[in-house]
DSSP file (Angstrom, degrees, kcal/mol; ACC not computed):
  #  RESIDUE AA STRUCTURE BP1 BP2  ACC     N-H-->O    O-->H-N    N-H-->O    O-->H-N    TCO  KAPPA ALPHA  PHI   PSI    X-CA   Y-CA   Z-CA
    1    1 A M     >        0   0    0      0, 0.0     4,-1.9     0, 0.0     3,-0.2   0.000 360.0 360.0 360.0 -41.3    0.0    0.0    0.0
    2    2 A P  H  >  +     0   0    0      0, 0.0     4,-2.2     0, 0.0     5,-0.2   0.847 360.0  58.9 -61.6 -31.2    2.8    2.6    0.7
    3    3 A F  H  > S+     0   0    0      2,-0.2     4,-2.1     1,-0.2     5,-0.1   0.921 106.3  45.7 -63.3 -44.6    4.2    1.9   -2.8
    4    4 A I  H  > S+     0   0    0      1,-0.2     4,-2.5     2,-0.2    -1,-0.2   0.888 111.3  53.3 -66.4 -39.4    0.9    2.9   -4.5
    5    5 A G  H  X S+     0   0    0     -4,-1.9     4,-2.2     1,-0.2    -1,-0.2   0.892 108.7  50.0 -62.0 -39.5    0.7    6.0   -2.2
    6    6 A G  H  X S+     0   0    0     -4,-2.2     4,-2.4     2,-0.2    -2,-0.2   0.911 110.5  49.1 -65.1 -43.2    4.2    7.0   -3.3
    7    7 A I  H  X S+     0   0    0     -4,-2.1     4,-2.7     1,-0.2    -2,-0.2   0.922 112.1  48.6 -62.6 -44.3    3.4    6.6   -7.0
    8    8 A L  H  X S+     0   0    0     -4,-2.5     4,-2.6     1,-0.2    -1,-0.2   0.894 110.9  50.9 -63.5 -39.7    0.3    8.7   -6.6
    9    9 A T  H  X S+     0   0    0     -4,-2.2     4,-2.2     2,-0.2    -2,-0.2   0.928 112.8  45.1 -64.1 -45.4    2.2   11.4   -4.7
   10   10 A V  H  X S+     0   0    0     -4,-2.4     4,-2.5     2,-0.2    -2,-0.2   0.917 113.7  50.1 -64.9 -43.8    4.9   11.6   -7.4
   11   11 A A  H  X S+     0   0    0     -4,-2.7     4,-2.3     1,-0.2    -2,-0.2   0.925 111.5  48.1 -61.5 -44.9    2.3   11.6  -10.2
   12   12 A F  H  X S+     0   0    0     -4,-2.6     4,-2.7     1,-0.2    -1,-0.2   0.908 111.0  51.6 -62.2 -41.3    0.3   14.4   -8.6
   13   13 A G  H  X S+     0   0    0     -4,-2.2     4,-2.5     2,-0.2     5,-0.2   0.912 109.9  48.5 -61.8 -43.8    3.5   16.4   -8.0
   14   14 A I  H  X S+     0   0    0     -4,-2.5     4,-2.5     2,-0.2    -1,-0.2   0.920 113.7  46.8 -63.6 -44.0    4.5   16.1  -11.7
   15   15 A I  H  X S+     0   0    0     -4,-2.3     4,-2.6     2,-0.2     5,-0.2   0.915 112.8  49.7 -64.5 -42.9    1.0   17.1  -12.9
   16   16 A A  H  X S+     0   0    0     -4,-2.7     4,-2.3     2,-0.2    -2,-0.2   0.921 113.2  45.3 -64.0 -44.4    0.9   20.0  -10.5
   17   17 A V  H  X S+     0   0    0     -4,-2.5     4,-2.5     2,-0.2     5,-0.2   0.922 114.0  49.7 -65.5 -43.7    4.3   21.4  -11.5
   18   18 A G  H  X S+     0   0    0     -4,-2.5     4,-2.4    -5,-0.2    -2,-0.2   0.920 112.3  46.9 -60.8 -44.9    3.5   20.9  -15.2
   19   19 A A  H  X S+     0   0    0     -4,-2.6     4,-2.6     2,-0.2     5,-0.2   0.901 111.7  51.4 -64.8 -40.6    0.2   22.7  -14.9
   20   20 A T  H  X S+     0   0    0     -4,-2.3     4,-2.0    -5,-0.2    -2,-0.2   0.936 112.4  45.3 -62.4 -46.7    1.8   25.5  -12.9
   21   21 A L  H  X S+     0   0    0     -4,-2.5     4,-1.2     2,-0.2    -1,-0.2   0.892 113.0  51.6 -64.5 -39.3    4.5   26.1  -15.5
   22   22 A F  H  < S+     0   0    0     -4,-2.4     3,-0.4    -5,-0.2    -2,-0.2   0.953 115.2  40.1 -62.4 -50.3    2.0   25.9  -18.4
   23   23 A Y  H >< S+     0   0    0     -4,-2.6     3,-1.1     1,-0.2    -1,-0.2   0.772 106.8  64.9 -72.8 -26.0   -0.3   28.5  -16.9
   24   24 A Q  H 3< S+     0   0    0     -4,-2.0    -1,-0.2    -5,-0.2    -2,-0.2   0.875 106.0  43.1 -63.8 -36.5    2.5   30.7  -15.7
   25   25 A Y  T 3< S+     0   0    0     -4,-1.2    -1,-0.2    -3,-0.4    -2,-0.2   0.233  94.4  96.8 -97.8  13.9    3.6   31.4  -19.2
   26   26 A Q  S <  S-     0   0    0     -3,-1.1     2,-0.1    -4,-0.1    61,-0.0  -0.883  77.7-120.3-101.8 132.1    0.2   31.9  -20.7
   27   27 A P        -     0   0    0      0, 0.0     3,-0.3     0, 0.0    -2,-0.1  -0.431  15.0-138.6 -66.6 145.3   -1.2   35.5  -21.1
   28   28 A T  S    S+     0   0    0      1,-0.3     2,-0.3    -2,-0.1    -2,-0.0   0.862  92.5  13.5 -75.6 -35.0   -4.4   36.0  -19.1
   29   29 A D     >  -     0   0    0      1,-0.1     4,-1.9     2,-0.0     3,-0.4  -0.801  66.0-172.0-143.3  96.8   -6.1   38.0  -21.8
   30   30 A T  H  > S+     0   0    0     -3,-0.3     4,-2.7    -2,-0.3     5,-0.2   0.830  85.2  56.7 -64.0 -33.5   -4.4   37.9  -25.2
   31   31 A S  H  > S+     0   0    0      1,-0.2     4,-2.1     2,-0.2    -1,-0.2   0.899 108.1  48.0 -65.9 -37.8   -6.6   40.6  -26.8
   32   32 A A  H  > S+     0   0    0     -3,-0.4     4,-2.3     2,-0.2    -2,-0.2   0.904 112.6  48.5 -67.5 -40.5   -5.6   43.1  -24.1
   33   33 A I  H  X S+     0   0    0     -4,-1.9     4,-2.6     2,-0.2    -2,-0.2   0.920 111.6  49.0 -66.4 -43.3   -1.9   42.2  -24.5
   34   34 A K  H  X S+     0   0    0     -4,-2.7     4,-2.4     1,-0.2    -1,-0.2   0.893 111.4  50.6 -62.7 -38.6   -2.1   42.6  -28.3
   35   35 A S  H  X S+     0   0    0     -4,-2.1     4,-2.3    -5,-0.2    -2,-0.2   0.915 111.1  48.0 -64.2 -43.2   -3.9   45.9  -27.9
   36   36 A Q  H  X S+     0   0    0     -4,-2.3     4,-2.5     2,-0.2    -2,-0.2   0.909 111.7  50.1 -63.5 -42.1   -1.2   47.1  -25.5
   37   37 A E  H  X S+     0   0    0     -4,-2.6     4,-2.0     1,-0.2    -2,-0.2   0.906 110.6  49.9 -64.0 -41.0    1.6   46.0  -27.8
   38   38 A S  H  X S+     0   0    0     -4,-2.4     4,-1.5     1,-0.2    -1,-0.2   0.912 112.2  47.7 -63.0 -43.3   -0.1   47.8  -30.7
   39   39 A Q  H  X S+     0   0    0     -4,-2.3     4,-1.3     1,-0.2    -2,-0.2   0.904 112.5  48.0 -65.4 -41.3   -0.4   51.0  -28.7
   40   40 A S  H  < S+     0   0    0     -4,-2.5     4,-0.4     1,-0.2    -1,-0.2   0.815 105.8  58.0 -74.3 -27.3    3.2   50.9  -27.5
   41   41 A E  H >< S+     0   0    0     -4,-2.0     3,-0.8     1,-0.2    -1,-0.2   0.892 107.9  48.0 -64.5 -37.3    4.5   50.2  -31.1
   42   42 A Q  H >< S+     0   0    0     -4,-1.5     3,-0.6     1,-0.2    -2,-0.2   0.823 111.9  50.5 -69.0 -30.3    2.8   53.5  -32.1
   43   43 A A  T 3< S+     0   0    0     -4,-1.3    13,-0.4     1,-0.2    -1,-0.2   0.441  82.5  93.7 -87.6   0.2    4.3   55.2  -29.1
   44   44 A N  T <   +     0   0    0     -3,-0.8    12,-0.3    -4,-0.4    -1,-0.2   0.683  62.2  98.7 -69.8 -16.0    7.9   54.0  -29.8
   45   45 A A  S <  S-     0   0    0     -3,-0.6     2,-0.2    -4,-0.2    11,-0.2  -0.338  93.2 -90.1 -66.8 154.3    8.6   57.2  -31.8
   46   46 A I        -     0   0    0      9,-0.1     2,-0.4    24,-0.1     9,-0.2  -0.486  46.3-165.7 -68.9 130.7   10.5   59.8  -29.9
   47   47 A Q  E     -A   54   0A   0      7,-2.6     7,-4.1    -2,-0.2     2,-0.5  -0.899  12.0-143.7-114.3 146.3    8.2   62.2  -28.1
   48   48 A E  E     +A   53   0A   0     -2,-0.4     2,-0.3     5,-0.3     5,-0.2  -0.959  29.8 161.8-111.7 127.1    9.3   65.5  -26.6
   49   49 A N  E >   -A   52   0A   0      3,-2.9     3,-2.0    -2,-0.5    -2,-0.1  -0.970  63.6 -12.6-148.8 124.7    7.5   66.4  -23.4
   50   50 A S  T 3  S-     0   0    0     -2,-0.3     3,-0.1     1,-0.3    -1,-0.0   0.844 128.8 -50.1  55.1  38.5    8.5   68.9  -20.7
   51   51 A G  T 3  S+     0   0    0      1,-0.3     2,-0.3    24,-0.0    -1,-0.3   0.472 119.5 106.8  82.3  -0.2   11.9   69.4  -22.1
   52   52 A Y  E <   -A   49   0A   0     -3,-2.0    -3,-2.9    23,-0.1     2,-0.5  -0.844  65.4-136.4-108.9 146.7   12.6   65.7  -22.2
   53   53 A Q  E     -Ab  48  77A   0     23,-2.4    25,-2.9    -2,-0.3     2,-0.5  -0.912  26.8-155.8 -95.6 132.4   12.8   63.4  -25.2
   54   54 A I  E     -Ab  47  78A   0     -7,-4.1    -7,-2.6    -2,-0.5     2,-0.4  -0.930  12.8-175.6-117.0 128.3   10.9   60.2  -24.3
   55   55 A V  E     - b   0  79A   0     23,-2.5    25,-3.4    -2,-0.5     2,-0.4  -0.978  12.3-149.8-122.9 134.1   11.5   56.9  -26.0
   56   56 A S  E     - b   0  80A   0     -2,-0.4     2,-0.4   -13,-0.4    25,-0.2  -0.882  11.3-172.9-105.6 135.7    9.5   53.7  -25.4
   57   57 A V  E     - b   0  81A   0     23,-3.2    25,-2.9    -2,-0.4     2,-0.4  -0.991  18.5-137.0-127.7 123.0   11.0   50.3  -25.6
   58   58 A D  E     - b   0  82A   0     -2,-0.4     7,-2.8    23,-0.2     2,-0.7  -0.648  10.9-147.2 -79.7 133.0    8.9   47.1  -25.4
   59   59 A V  E     +Cb  64  83A   0     23,-3.2    25,-0.6    -2,-0.4    26,-0.3  -0.902  29.3 172.9-100.5 113.5   10.5   44.3  -23.3
   60   60 A K  E >   -C   63   0A   0      3,-2.9     3,-1.4    -2,-0.7    30,-0.2  -0.622  48.7 -99.8-117.5 174.6    9.4   41.0  -24.8
   61   61 A S  T 3  S+     0   0    0      1,-0.3    28,-0.2    -2,-0.2     3,-0.1   0.731 123.0  45.2 -67.8 -20.5   10.3   37.4  -24.2
   62   62 A D  T 3  S-     0   0    0      1,-0.3     2,-0.3    26,-0.1    -1,-0.3   0.105 124.8 -78.5-112.0  22.6   12.7   37.5  -27.2
   63   63 A G  E <  S-C   60   0A   0     -3,-1.4    -3,-2.9    67,-0.1     2,-0.4  -0.798  72.6 -25.9 125.2-163.3   14.4   40.8  -26.5
   64   64 A F  E     -C   59   0A   0     67,-0.3     3,-0.3    -2,-0.3    -5,-0.2  -0.769  44.8-144.8 -93.4 134.5   13.9   44.5  -26.8
   65   65 A S  S    S+     0   0    0     -7,-2.8     2,-0.6    -2,-0.4     3,-0.1   0.825  98.0  41.0 -71.5 -29.9   11.5   45.6  -29.5
   66   66 A Q        +     0   0    0     -8,-0.4    -1,-0.3     1,-0.1     3,-0.1  -0.855  69.2 168.0-116.8  93.3   13.4   48.7  -30.3
   67   67 A E        +     0   0    0     -2,-0.6    66,-3.2    -3,-0.3     2,-0.6   0.796  67.5  49.2 -78.3 -28.7   17.1   47.5  -30.1
   68   68 A N  E    S-f  133   0B   0     64,-0.2     2,-0.4    -3,-0.1    -1,-0.2  -0.931  70.5-174.5-120.2 110.5   18.6   50.7  -31.7
   69   69 A I  E     -f  134   0B   0     64,-3.1    66,-3.8    -2,-0.6     2,-0.5  -0.838   7.1-161.4-105.5 137.5   17.4   54.0  -30.2
   70   70 A E  E     +f  135   0B   0     -2,-0.4     2,-0.3    64,-0.2    66,-0.2  -0.983  18.3 165.9-121.4 126.4   18.5   57.3  -31.7
   71   71 A V  E     -f  136   0B   0     64,-2.6    66,-2.7    -2,-0.5     2,-0.3  -0.857  37.4 -96.9-132.7 166.8   18.2   60.5  -29.6
   72   72 A K    >   -     0   0    0     -2,-0.3     3,-0.9    65,-0.2    44,-0.2  -0.633  38.8-115.3 -87.0 141.9   19.4   64.1  -29.7
   73   73 A A  T 3  S+     0   0    0     -2,-0.3    44,-0.2     1,-0.2    -1,-0.1  -0.427  94.9  21.5 -71.5 148.5   22.5   65.2  -27.8
   74   74 A G  T 3  S+     0   0    0     42,-1.7    -1,-0.2     1,-0.2    41,-0.1   0.389  96.1 107.9  78.7  -3.7   22.2   67.7  -25.0
   75   75 A V  S <  S-     0   0    0     -3,-0.9    41,-0.2    41,-0.1    -1,-0.2  -0.928  78.0-113.0-107.8 125.3   18.5   67.0  -24.4
   76   76 A P        -     0   0    0      0, 0.0   -23,-2.4     0, 0.0     2,-0.4  -0.285  38.9-152.7 -55.5 139.5   17.5   65.1  -21.3
   77   77 A T  E     -bD  53 113A   0     36,-3.4    36,-3.6   -25,-0.2     2,-0.5  -0.939  17.3-163.3-124.6 137.4   16.1   61.7  -22.2
   78   78 A K  E     -bD  54 112A   0    -25,-2.9   -23,-2.5    -2,-0.4     2,-0.5  -0.985   9.3-163.9-116.6 124.3   13.7   59.4  -20.6
   79   79 A I  E     -bD  55 111A   0     32,-2.8    32,-2.3    -2,-0.5     2,-0.7  -0.939   5.8-155.5-108.0 125.4   13.6   55.8  -21.8
   80   80 A N  E     -bD  56 110A   0    -25,-3.4   -23,-3.2    -2,-0.5     2,-0.8  -0.880   1.7-162.2-103.7 107.6   10.6   53.8  -20.8
   81   81 A F  E     -b   57   0A   0     28,-2.6     2,-0.6    -2,-0.7    28,-0.2  -0.814  16.8-157.6 -88.0 109.6   11.2   50.1  -20.8
   82   82 A I  E     -b   58   0A   0    -25,-2.9   -23,-3.2    -2,-0.8     2,-0.6  -0.808  12.3-167.9-100.2 118.9    7.7   48.6  -20.9
   83   83 A K  E     -bE  59 107A   0     24,-2.3    24,-2.8    -2,-0.6   -23,-0.1  -0.922   3.8-174.0-103.5 113.7    7.1   45.1  -19.6
   84   84 A H  S    S+     0   0    0     -2,-0.6     2,-0.3   -25,-0.6    -1,-0.1   0.730  73.9  22.4 -78.1 -22.3    3.6   43.9  -20.7
   85   85 A T        -     0   0    0    -26,-0.3    -1,-0.1    22,-0.1    22,-0.1  -0.973  66.8-134.5-142.0 153.9    3.9   40.7  -18.7
   86   86 A G  S    S+     0   0    0     -2,-0.3     2,-1.2     1,-0.2    -1,-0.0   0.522  88.4  89.2 -83.1  -4.8    6.0   39.5  -15.7
   87   87 A Y        +     0   0    0    -63,-0.1     2,-0.3     2,-0.0    -1,-0.2  -0.490  61.5 101.9 -97.9  65.2    6.7   36.3  -17.6
   88   88 A T  S    S-     0   0    0     -2,-1.2   -27,-0.1     2,-0.1   -26,-0.1  -0.982  72.7-128.4-139.0 150.5    9.9   37.2  -19.5
   89   89 A C  S    S+     0   0    0     -2,-0.3     2,-1.0   -28,-0.2     3,-0.2   0.669  86.4  96.2 -75.6 -12.6   13.4   36.3  -18.7
   90   90 A I        +     0   0    0    -30,-0.2    -2,-0.1     1,-0.2     3,-0.1  -0.668  41.0 155.6 -79.5 106.2   14.4   40.0  -19.0
   91   91 A R        +     0   0    0     -2,-1.0    13,-3.2     1,-0.2     2,-0.3   0.616  60.8  15.5-106.2 -18.4   14.3   41.1  -15.4
   92   92 A S  E     -G  103   0B   0     11,-0.3    34,-1.2    -3,-0.2     2,-0.4  -0.974  60.4-137.5-150.6 163.7   16.7   44.1  -15.6
   93   93 A V  E     -GH 102 125B   0      9,-2.3     9,-2.7    -2,-0.3     2,-0.3  -0.988  25.4-177.0-126.1 138.2   18.4   46.4  -18.0
   94   94 A Q  E     -GH 101 124B   0     30,-3.1    30,-2.4    -2,-0.4     2,-0.3  -0.927  16.0-177.7-133.6 153.8   22.1   47.5  -17.6
   95   95 A S  E  >> -G  100   0B   0      5,-2.5     5,-2.0    -2,-0.3     4,-1.3  -0.814  10.6-172.4-151.7 112.4   24.6   49.7  -19.3
   96   96 A K  T  45S+     0   0    0     -2,-0.3    -1,-0.1     1,-0.2    27,-0.1   0.866  92.5  59.3 -67.2 -34.7   28.2   50.0  -18.2
   97   97 A D  T  45S+     0   0    0     25,-0.4    -1,-0.2     1,-0.2    26,-0.1   0.865 118.4  28.5 -60.3 -37.2   28.6   52.9  -20.6
   98   98 A L  T  45S-     0   0    0     24,-0.3    -1,-0.2     2,-0.1    -2,-0.2   0.462 107.0-119.1-105.7  -4.4   25.8   54.9  -18.9
   99   99 A G  T  <5 +     0   0    0     -4,-1.3     2,-0.4     1,-0.2    -3,-0.2   0.870  64.1 139.3  70.1  37.6   26.2   53.5  -15.4
  100  100 A I  E   < +G   95   0B   0     -5,-2.0    -5,-2.5     2,-0.0    -1,-0.2  -0.901  25.0 165.5-117.0 146.9   22.7   52.0  -15.1
  101  101 A D  E     +G   94   0B   0     -2,-0.4     2,-0.4    -7,-0.2    -7,-0.2  -0.721  20.1 172.2-154.2  98.0   21.4   48.8  -13.6
  102  102 A V  E     -G   93   0B   0     -9,-2.7    -9,-2.3    -2,-0.2     2,-0.3  -0.942  30.6-134.3-123.1 128.6   17.7   48.8  -13.1
  103  103 A Y  E     -G   92   0B   0     -2,-0.4     2,-0.6   -11,-0.2   -11,-0.3  -0.640  29.5-133.4 -74.9 133.1   15.3   46.0  -12.1
  104  104 A L        -     0   0    0    -13,-3.2     2,-0.2    -2,-0.3     5,-0.1  -0.809  17.8-162.4 -98.1 123.6   12.2   46.1  -14.4
  105  105 A E        -     0   0    0     -2,-0.6   -22,-0.4     3,-0.2     2,-0.2  -0.512  40.7 -82.0 -89.2 165.0    8.8   45.9  -12.9
  106  106 A K  S    S+     0   0    0     -2,-0.2     2,-0.3   -24,-0.1   -22,-0.2  -0.529 103.5  15.4 -66.4 133.5    5.7   44.9  -14.9
  107  107 A G  B    S+E   83   0A   0    -24,-2.8   -24,-2.3    -2,-0.2     2,-0.2  -0.796 116.4   5.5 104.7-147.1    4.5   48.1  -16.7
  108  108 A D        +     0   0    0     -2,-0.3     2,-0.3   -26,-0.2   -26,-0.2  -0.544  51.9 179.9 -81.2 138.6    6.4   51.3  -17.2
  109  109 A N        -     0   0    0    -28,-0.2   -28,-2.6    -2,-0.2     2,-0.3  -0.823  12.6-163.2-138.4  95.1   10.0   51.6  -16.1
  110  110 A F  E     -D   80   0A   0     -2,-0.3     2,-0.5   -30,-0.2   -30,-0.2  -0.636   6.9-170.3 -86.5 134.9   11.5   55.1  -16.8
  111  111 A I  E     -D   79   0A   0    -32,-2.3   -32,-2.8    -2,-0.3     2,-0.5  -0.994  13.3-148.8-120.9 124.7   15.2   55.7  -16.9
  112  112 A T  E     -D   78   0A   0     -2,-0.5     2,-0.5   -34,-0.2   -34,-0.2  -0.826  13.2-173.7 -99.9 128.2   16.3   59.3  -17.0
  113  113 A L  E     -D   77   0A   0    -36,-3.6   -36,-3.4    -2,-0.5     2,-0.3  -0.984   6.2-169.8-121.8 125.4   19.5   60.2  -18.8
  114  114 A K        +     0   0    0     -2,-0.5   -39,-0.1   -38,-0.2    -2,-0.0  -0.826  60.6  12.4-115.8 154.1   20.9   63.7  -18.7
  115  115 A D  S    S-     0   0    0     -2,-0.3     2,-0.3     1,-0.2    -1,-0.2   0.883  74.1-172.9  53.8  47.9   23.7   65.4  -20.6
  116  116 A L        -     0   0    0     -3,-0.2   -42,-1.7   -41,-0.2    -1,-0.2  -0.580  11.1-146.6 -74.1 130.3   24.2   62.7  -23.2
  117  117 A K        -     0   0    0     -2,-0.3    19,-0.2   -44,-0.2    -1,-0.0  -0.647  33.9 -83.8 -91.7 151.9   27.2   63.3  -25.4
  118  118 A P  S    S+     0   0    0      0, 0.0     2,-0.3     0, 0.0    19,-0.2  -0.267  86.1  79.2 -56.2 140.4   27.2   62.2  -29.1
  119  119 A G  E    S- I   0 136B   0     17,-1.9    17,-3.3    -3,-0.1     2,-0.5  -0.904  80.2 -70.9 149.6-176.0   28.2   58.6  -29.5
  120  120 A T  E     - I   0 135B   0     -2,-0.3     2,-0.4    15,-0.2    15,-0.2  -0.960  39.2-169.0-117.4 128.0   26.9   55.1  -29.2
  121  121 A Y  E     - I   0 134B   0     13,-2.8    13,-3.1    -2,-0.5     2,-0.3  -0.929  12.7-139.4-117.4 138.0   26.1   53.5  -25.9
  122  122 A N  E     - I   0 133B   0     -2,-0.4   -25,-0.4    11,-0.2   -24,-0.3  -0.696  18.2-178.5 -96.9 148.1   25.3   49.8  -25.3
  123  123 A F  E     + I   0 132B   0      9,-2.5     9,-2.3    -2,-0.3     2,-0.3  -0.964   4.6 175.7-137.8 159.3   22.6   48.3  -23.0
  124  124 A N  E     -HI  94 131B   0    -30,-2.4   -30,-3.1    -2,-0.3     7,-0.2  -0.955  34.6 -91.0-153.1 167.1   21.7   44.8  -22.3
  125  125 A C  E >   -H   93   0B   0      5,-2.1     3,-1.8    -2,-0.3   -32,-0.2  -0.360  51.4 -98.2 -76.7 168.3   19.5   42.6  -20.1
  126  126 A G  T 3  S+     0   0    0    -34,-1.2   -33,-0.1     1,-0.3    -1,-0.1   0.714 124.3  49.2 -63.1 -22.1   20.8   41.4  -16.8
  127  127 A M  T 3  S-     0   0    0    -35,-0.2    -1,-0.3   -38,-0.1   -37,-0.0   0.359 109.1-121.0 -99.2   5.4   21.8   38.0  -18.2
  128  128 A Y  S <  S+     0   0    0     -3,-1.8    -2,-0.1     2,-0.2     3,-0.1   0.799  81.7 116.2  60.6  31.4   23.7   39.5  -21.2
  129  129 A M  S    S+     0   0    0      1,-0.2     2,-0.4     2,-0.0    -1,-0.1   0.776  70.1  41.7 -95.6 -32.4   21.4   37.6  -23.6
  130  130 A Y  S    S-     0   0    0    -67,-0.1    -5,-2.1     2,-0.0     2,-0.3  -0.950  70.5-173.6-123.9 138.4   19.7   40.6  -25.3
  131  131 A Y  E     + I   0 124B   0     -2,-0.4   -67,-0.3    -7,-0.2     2,-0.3  -0.816   9.4 171.1-129.2 162.8   21.4   43.8  -26.4
  132  132 A G  E     - I   0 123B   0     -9,-2.3    -9,-2.5    -2,-0.3     2,-0.3  -0.961  19.9-130.5-159.1 172.4   20.6   47.2  -27.8
  133  133 A T  E     -fI  68 122B   0    -66,-3.2   -64,-3.1    -2,-0.3     2,-0.5  -0.960   1.2-151.4-132.2 150.7   22.2   50.6  -28.5
  134  134 A I  E     -fI  69 121B   0    -13,-3.1   -13,-2.8    -2,-0.3     2,-0.6  -0.980  17.7-162.2-117.7 114.4   21.4   54.2  -27.8
  135  135 A T  E     -fI  70 120B   0    -66,-3.8   -64,-2.6    -2,-0.5     2,-0.6  -0.878   1.7-159.2-101.8 122.4   22.9   56.4  -30.5
  136  136 A V  E      fI  71 119B   0    -17,-3.3   -17,-1.9    -2,-0.6   -64,-0.2  -0.894 360.0 360.0-104.5 121.2   23.2   60.1  -29.5
  137  137 A V              0   0    0    -66,-2.7   -65,-0.2    -2,-0.6    -1,-0.1   0.374 360.0 360.0-116.2 360.0   23.4   62.5  -32.5
């Protein structure tokens, strides 16, 4: 009898872990996520607001949607790294060139950069799997 109980316990554990992993990586409302992605793609263009240039970058499961950002030199810049879901391996964004290392929450994550000099600056996810550049002209 203990043998059957052990088998049932292991089987239940495998099913529970599998179901948890399956549902963890499923979007709760795909139409809402697609709508958000569509809106943020339209907002990816540089906006100027209150003396800042604002750039939006979507953080997706396969990297940054806008890998190469171009901004104007001498204008304070806000980059919004937008995570639509918490289920992505990109948990932070870093740049040794700019001295940033920021943990990304679900939703908007603004990083303010001031006094950017012309040049190209690199950024990456915390695991160095996904990369991008900020070109200042």
